[in-house]
N, C-alpha and C positions, 0 to 999 in steps of 0.2 A: 351841459356838456356831457358828451358820450363819446367814448373811444372804441374803435375795433381794432384787434392786434393779431398777429400771427403767432404768438408767444406769450408766456407771462412776465417778461421784463424787457424794458429799452435796453437798447445798445446791443444785446444779443440776439434780440429778436426785433421785429419792426413795427410801427404803427401803421394800419392799413387804411383807414379814413376815420375821420372823427366830425363830429357836428355839435353846433352851438345855436342856441335859441336866445333871443333877448326876451328877457322877463318884462313884457309890457301887456296891455290888454289884449291886442291883435295875436300876438305870438307870431307874427309873420316875417320879423327879420331873423334871418338865419343865415349860418354860414356852414358850409360843407368842404371840406378837404379831403384828398387823396394825396397818399405819398408813397413813393416807390420805395422797395426794401433798402434798408441800411446794413442789413446783414445777410449772410447766404443761410442762415438757420431759420427754418420755421416750422411750426406744428401743424400739419395739415388738417387736424380736428379743430384748431384754434382759428385758422384761416379760414375754414369751411363757413364758420360762424357768419362771418363778413357777408358770404355768398360770393366771394371773388376766388378765383383760379390763382395758382401761382403766377401763371403766364399773364393775367390781366393785371396782377399786383406789380408785376416788373414794368408794365408799361404806364403805372402812374406817374405823377409829376413829381420833378425832385423835391424832397421836403424843404430846403431854403426857400424858395419862392412861395411855397404853400404856407409856411410859418408867417413870412413877411406878410403876405395878404391878411391872415389871421389877425396878426397885430394891427394892422390899420383898419380892418372892420373893427376890432374891440376898441380902438381909440376913437373912431368913429361914433360909435353907438354907446359908450360909457360916459356915465358923468363920474369922473374921478378914476380911482382904480377898480376894474373890473372885479366882481367876484366871482370866482369859481365853484359852481355847484352841481353836485353830480350825485347819482344813484351810487355807484361803486366808486368812491372817491379814490380809496387806496391804488385801485387800478388806472382808473382814469387819468387821475392826477400825474402818477408817475410817467407817464407817456407824454402827456403836454409839456409838463416841466422840463424834462430830459430834452425834447425836440426844441424847445423854445432857448435853452441855454446851449445846448450844441450848436444849433445854427443861427441864433440871433445875439447870442451871449447875455441875453436877460429874458425875464418871464413877465409880461404884463400883468399877471394877475399876483404878482409878488411871492410870498412863501406860504399861503394859506388857502385853505377852500373849505366848504361845508358840504357834508354829507346829507342828503336829504331824510334818511332814516332818522339821523340825530336829531334834526330840527323837527321832525314830527313827534317823536318820542318826547321832546321836550315841550311841544305844544299841548299834547295830551297829558303830560306828565306821568308816563310810563314807559319806561325803558323796554318792557316787554312786548310793547306794541310797534316797534320800530320798523317793522315790515308792512303794516297796515296801510300805510300811506299809498301804495300801489294802486288801491282801489279808487283812486281820484284822477288816475289816469284816463283820458278820454281816447287819445290816440294810442293804436295797436302797439305793443312793443314788439318790433318787428327786425332789430338788429341793424336797422337802418339808422346810423347815428342822430340824423335830423329828425326821424319820427321818434326815437328814444329819448331825446332832448327837449322834444316838444310835448311828450307825455309827462317828463318831468316837471317841465315848466306849467303844464294843466295841474299839477297836484300843488306845486307852489301858490298858483293863483288862488287855488282852493283853501289852503292854508290862511291865506290873507282875509278870505271870508269867515274862516272859523276865528279870525282873532289876531294873527300872527302879524306884527309890523315888520314890514320890508322896505 
């Protein structure tokens, strides 16, 4: 998973777009959502990371149908409850969790997630190497959330090769 937003916290700021990649051999099952603002507040520098202007963001889809489609996609592609895995879990999780609860009154991911750096630190048994996992991304980190989620999934596939049971 990966999220781009126009500020640091949900409710006061808005999620701009998000992407998910199903962790399988092909990494070709993806979801991309764009959501219009839920707040008048935004930080121009934060919004700029996504590559969209405020005018473009205002024209995106209403959040509820986007979150409904995402929940359906998760249900279609998951065996049991899906697991939320992200590079920056604290940031990405708060937006997805908030939007699911606000617009669907439930979160298909439940109440937890996994941070890739922590998974890698456990795999190599060294907490000081928690950022070294990024060397296993193949797809360039572009701030397009599907590209970034795919790079994260590529790293997780490498972790499997290194002995991690997923």
